[in-house]
C-alpha positions in Angstrom: 6.9 -31.1 31.3 2.9 -30.1 29.9 4.0 -27.3 27.3 1.4 -27.0 24.5 1.2 -25.1 21.2 -2.2 -24.8 19.1 -1.4 -22.6 15.8 -3.8 -20.7 13.9 -3.1 -19.3 10.7 -5.3 -16.3 9.2 -2.8 -15.8 6.4 -3.1 -17.4 2.5 1.0 -16.4 1.0 2.7 -19.2 3.0 2.2 -22.8 3.9 1.7 -23.7 7.1 3.2 -27.2 6.8 2.7 -29.9 9.5 6.7 -30.2 9.3 6.8 -26.6 10.4 4.2 -27.0 13.1 5.8 -29.7 14.2 8.7 -28.3 14.2 8.1 -24.9 15.8 6.7 -27.8 19.4 10.1 -28.5 19.1 11.2 -24.7 20.4 8.8 -24.7 22.5 9.6 -28.1 23.3 13.4 -26.8 24.2 13.6 -22.7 25.0 10.9 -25.0 28.0 14.0 -26.7 29.5 16.3 -24.2 29.7 13.8 -20.9 30.9 12.5 -23.8 33.3 8.6 -23.6 31.9 7.6 -26.1 32.6 3.4 -26.2 32.3 1.5 -23.6 29.9 -0.5 -23.3 26.3 0.9 -20.4 23.9 -1.3 -19.5 20.8 1.0 -19.1 18.1 -1.3 -16.8 14.9 0.6 -16.2 11.5 -1.2 -13.0 9.7 -0.2 -10.3 6.7 0.6 -7.8 7.2 -2.5 -5.3 7.5 -3.4 -7.6 10.6 0.1 -7.6 12.2 -0.1 -3.4 11.8 -3.9 -3.2 13.4 -2.5 -5.0 16.2 0.9 -2.8 16.0 -1.2 0.4 16.0 -4.0 -0.6 18.9 -2.3 -1.9 21.3 1.2 -0.5 21.1 0.5 2.8 18.8 3.0 2.6 16.6 0.8 2.3 13.2 3.2 -0.1 11.1 3.7 -3.8 10.5 6.3 -5.2 13.0 7.6 -9.1 12.2 6.5 -10.7 15.7 3.7 -9.4 18.5 3.3 -11.6 21.7 0.8 -10.9 24.2 1.7 -11.9 27.8 -0.5 -13.7 29.8 1.3 -12.6 33.1 0.7 -9.6 32.3 -2.0 -9.3 34.0 -4.5 -7.6 37.3 -2.4 -7.9 40.3 -5.5 -7.5 42.5 -6.7 -11.0 40.1 -6.6 -13.9 43.0 -5.4 -16.9 41.3 -6.3 -20.4 40.8 -4.7 -23.1 42.7 -6.7 -27.0 41.6 -6.5 -29.9 43.6 -5.0 -31.8 42.1 -7.6 -34.9 43.8 -9.9 -33.7 42.1 -8.4 -33.0 39.0 -9.3 -35.9 36.6 -13.0 -35.8 37.7 -13.4 -31.8 37.2 -11.3 -32.6 33.4 -13.4 -35.4 32.4 -16.9 -33.1 33.2 -15.6 -30.4 31.3 -14.5 -32.8 28.8 -18.2 -34.0 29.0 -19.8 -30.2 29.2 -18.2 -29.3 25.6 -18.7 -31.7 24.4 -22.8 -31.0 24.9 -21.9 -28.6 23.8 -20.7 -29.2 20.3 -17.0 -27.1 21.2 -15.5 -30.1 20.2 -16.8 -30.5 17.2 -14.7 -29.7 14.4 -12.1 -28.0 15.9 -8.6 -29.5 16.0 -8.3 -30.1 19.7 -11.2 -33.3 20.0 -13.1 -35.2 22.7 -9.6 -37.9 22.3 -7.1 -35.7 22.2 -7.7 -33.9 24.9 -8.6 -37.9 26.4 -4.9 -38.3 26.2 -3.8 -35.2 27.4 -6.0 -33.7 29.9 -4.2 -32.3 31.4 -4.1 -29.6 28.3 -7.2 -28.6 29.1 -6.2 -27.1 32.2 -3.0 -25.7 30.6 -2.0 -21.9 31.7 -2.6 -20.0 28.6 1.3 -18.0 29.2 -0.2 -15.5 25.4 -0.4 -15.3 21.8 2.4 -14.4 19.7 1.6 -13.0 16.2 3.8 -13.6 13.1 3.7 -11.6 10.5 4.1 -14.1 7.1 5.4 -11.1 4.3 8.1 -10.0 7.3 9.0 -13.5 8.0 9.2 -13.9 4.0 11.1 -10.7 3.5 13.3 -10.9 6.2 14.8 -14.7 5.2 15.1 -14.0 2.4 16.8 -10.6 3.7 19.4 -12.2 6.1 19.6 -15.7 3.6 18.2 -18.2 5.2 15.5 -20.0 5.6 11.4 -19.5 6.0 11.2 -22.1 8.5 14.3 -20.6 10.1 12.8 -16.8 10.4 10.0 -18.1 12.0 11.0 -20.6 14.1 13.9 -17.6 15.4 10.3 -15.0 15.7 9.1 -18.0 17.7 11.7 -17.8 20.0 11.5 -14.1 20.4 8.1 -14.3 20.6 8.2 -16.2 23.1 10.7 -15.3 25.1 9.1 -12.2 25.6 5.9 -14.0 26.7 8.4 -14.9 30.0 9.6 -11.0 30.7 12.8 -11.0 28.9 12.6 -8.1 26.3 15.8 -5.9 24.7 14.9 -2.3 25.9 19.1 -2.0 26.3 21.8 -3.0 25.4 22.3 -5.6 28.0 19.1 -6.9 27.7 18.8 -7.5 23.8 22.5 -9.4 24.2 21.1 -12.0 27.2 17.9 -12.5 24.8 19.3 -13.1 21.6 21.6 -15.3 23.1 19.9 -17.2 24.4 17.3 -17.9 20.9 20.2 -18.5 19.4 21.5 -20.4 22.0 17.3 -22.2 21.0 17.9 -22.4 17.8 21.1 -24.4 17.6 19.7 -27.2 20.3 16.9 -27.0 17.6 19.2 -27.8 15.0 18.2 -24.8 13.3 21.2 -22.3 12.4 21.7 -19.6 9.6 
Protein backbone atom coordinates (compact mmCIF):
# COMPACT_ATOMS: atom_id res chain seq x y z
CA UNK A 1 0.00 0.00 0.00
CA UNK A 2 1.42 3.36 -1.03
CA UNK A 3 -0.62 6.02 0.73
CA UNK A 4 1.22 9.14 1.82
CA UNK A 5 0.25 11.98 4.13
CA UNK A 6 1.76 15.44 4.02
CA UNK A 7 0.88 17.63 7.00
CA UNK A 8 1.05 21.42 6.87
CA UNK A 9 0.61 23.33 10.12
CA UNK A 10 -0.62 26.88 9.58
CA UNK A 11 -1.81 27.61 13.13
CA UNK A 12 -0.20 28.01 16.53
CA UNK A 13 -3.03 27.20 18.94
CA UNK A 14 -2.28 23.46 19.17
CA UNK A 15 0.98 21.55 18.77
CA UNK A 16 0.95 19.02 15.95
CA UNK A 17 3.22 16.37 17.44
CA UNK A 18 5.03 13.56 15.63
CA UNK A 19 2.84 11.12 17.59
CA UNK A 20 -0.31 12.77 16.21
CA UNK A 21 1.04 12.68 12.66
CA UNK A 22 1.92 9.00 13.12
CA UNK A 23 -1.64 8.27 14.31
CA UNK A 24 -3.06 10.13 11.29
CA UNK A 25 -0.82 8.08 8.99
CA UNK A 26 -2.19 4.94 10.65
CA UNK A 27 -5.75 6.17 10.09
CA UNK A 28 -4.95 6.83 6.43
CA UNK A 29 -3.58 3.30 6.06
CA UNK A 30 -6.60 1.74 7.78
CA UNK A 31 -9.07 3.83 5.78
CA UNK A 32 -7.23 2.95 2.57
CA UNK A 33 -7.36 -0.76 3.39
CA UNK A 34 -11.05 -0.62 4.28
CA UNK A 35 -12.00 1.37 1.18
CA UNK A 36 -9.53 -0.38 -1.15
CA UNK A 37 -7.56 2.77 -1.92
CA UNK A 38 -4.09 1.40 -2.50
CA UNK A 39 -2.10 4.48 -3.43
CA UNK A 40 -2.14 8.23 -3.41
CA UNK A 41 -1.20 11.29 -1.43
CA UNK A 42 -3.32 13.37 0.92
CA UNK A 43 -2.30 16.86 1.97
CA UNK A 44 -3.65 17.77 5.41
CA UNK A 45 -3.56 21.40 6.56
CA UNK A 46 -4.20 22.55 10.11
CA UNK A 47 -5.54 26.10 10.11
CA UNK A 48 -7.29 28.72 12.24
CA UNK A 49 -10.96 29.70 12.05
CA UNK A 50 -10.35 32.74 9.83
CA UNK A 51 -8.52 30.68 7.20
CA UNK A 52 -11.18 27.99 7.05
CA UNK A 53 -13.90 30.65 7.02
CA UNK A 54 -12.32 32.21 3.92
CA UNK A 55 -12.04 28.82 2.21
CA UNK A 56 -15.62 27.95 3.13
CA UNK A 57 -16.81 31.30 1.74
CA UNK A 58 -14.73 31.11 -1.45
CA UNK A 59 -15.45 27.47 -2.34
CA UNK A 60 -18.85 26.75 -0.79
CA UNK A 61 -20.45 30.18 -0.54
CA UNK A 62 -20.88 29.83 3.24
CA UNK A 63 -19.29 32.75 5.10
CA UNK A 64 -18.59 31.09 8.45
CA UNK A 65 -15.97 28.75 9.89
CA UNK A 66 -16.46 25.00 9.67
CA UNK A 67 -14.56 22.09 11.18
CA UNK A 68 -13.24 20.34 8.06
CA UNK A 69 -13.15 20.88 4.30
CA UNK A 70 -12.11 18.42 1.60
CA UNK A 71 -10.96 19.21 -1.91
CA UNK A 72 -10.83 16.04 -4.01
CA UNK A 73 -8.46 15.92 -6.96
CA UNK A 74 -10.74 13.44 -8.73
CA UNK A 75 -13.30 16.17 -9.29
CA UNK A 76 -11.40 17.36 -12.35
CA UNK A 77 -12.78 17.97 -15.78
CA UNK A 78 -13.99 14.94 -17.71
CA UNK A 79 -12.03 16.30 -20.69
CA UNK A 80 -8.70 15.72 -18.95
CA UNK A 81 -6.88 12.62 -20.15
CA UNK A 82 -5.52 10.27 -17.46
CA UNK A 83 -1.75 10.06 -17.01
CA UNK A 84 -0.25 6.61 -17.41
CA UNK A 85 3.27 5.60 -16.42
CA UNK A 86 5.26 2.86 -18.12
CA UNK A 87 6.47 0.70 -15.23
CA UNK A 88 9.73 -0.14 -17.03
CA UNK A 89 10.66 3.53 -17.28
CA UNK A 90 9.49 4.45 -13.79
CA UNK A 91 12.88 4.17 -12.04
CA UNK A 92 14.63 6.20 -14.73
CA UNK A 93 11.95 8.90 -14.65
CA UNK A 94 12.07 9.05 -10.84
CA UNK A 95 15.84 9.41 -10.77
CA UNK A 96 15.79 12.14 -13.43
CA UNK A 97 13.06 14.03 -11.58
CA UNK A 98 14.92 13.75 -8.28
CA UNK A 99 18.14 15.00 -9.83
CA UNK A 100 16.35 17.95 -11.46
CA UNK A 101 14.56 18.80 -8.22
CA UNK A 102 17.84 18.65 -6.28
CA UNK A 103 19.60 20.85 -8.86
CA UNK A 104 16.80 23.42 -8.61
CA UNK A 105 17.01 23.36 -4.82
CA UNK A 106 13.46 22.13 -4.46
CA UNK A 107 14.44 19.46 -1.97
CA UNK A 108 16.49 21.76 0.26
CA UNK A 109 14.99 22.74 3.58
CA UNK A 110 11.71 20.93 3.04
CA UNK A 111 10.32 17.90 4.75
CA UNK A 112 10.97 15.73 1.71
CA UNK A 113 14.66 15.14 1.13
CA UNK A 114 16.47 13.40 -1.69
CA UNK A 115 17.26 10.52 0.67
CA UNK A 116 13.58 10.14 1.56
CA UNK A 117 12.61 9.93 -2.10
CA UNK A 118 15.43 7.47 -2.76
CA UNK A 119 14.05 5.26 0.04
CA UNK A 120 10.47 5.54 -1.28
CA UNK A 121 10.72 6.61 -4.94
CA UNK A 122 7.06 5.78 -5.58
CA UNK A 123 6.13 8.70 -3.29
CA UNK A 124 7.33 11.10 -5.97
CA UNK A 125 4.72 9.84 -8.42
CA UNK A 126 1.90 9.20 -5.94
CA UNK A 127 -1.38 10.39 -7.38
CA UNK A 128 -2.78 13.27 -5.34
CA UNK A 129 -6.11 12.27 -3.81
CA UNK A 130 -6.79 15.78 -2.56
CA UNK A 131 -6.50 18.22 0.30
CA UNK A 132 -8.12 18.15 3.72
CA UNK A 133 -8.26 21.31 5.84
CA UNK A 134 -9.02 21.09 9.56
CA UNK A 135 -9.82 24.07 11.77
CA UNK A 136 -7.94 23.46 15.01
CA UNK A 137 -10.09 25.91 17.04
CA UNK A 138 -13.24 24.10 15.86
CA UNK A 139 -11.69 20.69 16.57
CA UNK A 140 -10.69 21.75 20.10
CA UNK A 141 -14.14 23.19 20.83
CA UNK A 142 -15.88 20.06 19.52
CA UNK A 143 -13.58 17.79 21.53
CA UNK A 144 -14.53 19.69 24.68
CA UNK A 145 -18.23 19.68 23.73
CA UNK A 146 -18.26 15.92 23.10
CA UNK A 147 -16.04 15.10 26.07
CA UNK A 148 -13.19 13.39 24.26
CA UNK A 149 -9.58 14.18 23.41
CA UNK A 150 -8.42 16.65 20.78
CA UNK A 151 -6.55 13.79 19.09
CA UNK A 152 -9.78 11.81 18.77
CA UNK A 153 -11.58 14.79 17.24
CA UNK A 154 -8.74 15.54 14.81
CA UNK A 155 -8.65 11.85 13.83
CA UNK A 156 -12.43 11.83 13.32
CA UNK A 157 -12.28 14.96 11.14
CA UNK A 158 -9.36 13.54 9.14
CA UNK A 159 -11.18 10.27 8.40
CA UNK A 160 -14.33 12.25 7.58
CA UNK A 161 -12.35 14.37 5.14
CA UNK A 162 -10.67 11.33 3.59
CA UNK A 163 -14.02 9.65 2.95
CA UNK A 164 -15.18 12.83 1.20
CA UNK A 165 -12.02 12.72 -0.97
CA UNK A 166 -12.91 9.27 -2.23
CA UNK A 167 -16.54 10.07 -2.97
CA UNK A 168 -18.61 9.63 0.19
CA UNK A 169 -21.11 12.26 1.22
CA UNK A 170 -23.85 12.74 3.80
CA UNK A 171 -26.48 14.72 1.93
CA UNK A 172 -29.19 12.16 2.75
CA UNK A 173 -29.93 10.38 6.01
CA UNK A 174 -29.01 7.04 4.43
CA UNK A 175 -25.69 8.35 3.08
CA UNK A 176 -24.89 9.90 6.46
CA UNK A 177 -25.52 6.59 8.22
CA UNK A 178 -23.18 4.78 5.82
CA UNK A 179 -20.42 7.39 5.97
CA UNK A 180 -20.51 7.88 9.73
CA UNK A 181 -20.54 4.11 10.25
CA UNK A 182 -17.39 3.79 8.15
CA UNK A 183 -15.74 6.59 10.13
CA UNK A 184 -16.43 4.90 13.45
CA UNK A 185 -15.22 1.54 12.11
CA UNK A 186 -11.90 3.03 10.98
CA UNK A 187 -11.41 4.89 14.26
CA UNK A 188 -12.18 1.72 16.24
CA UNK A 189 -9.58 -0.23 14.24
CA UNK A 190 -7.03 2.40 15.29
CA UNK A 191 -8.12 2.12 18.92
CA UNK A 192 -9.62 5.62 18.96
CA UNK A 193 -12.84 5.69 20.94
CA UNK A 194 -14.87 8.37 22.69
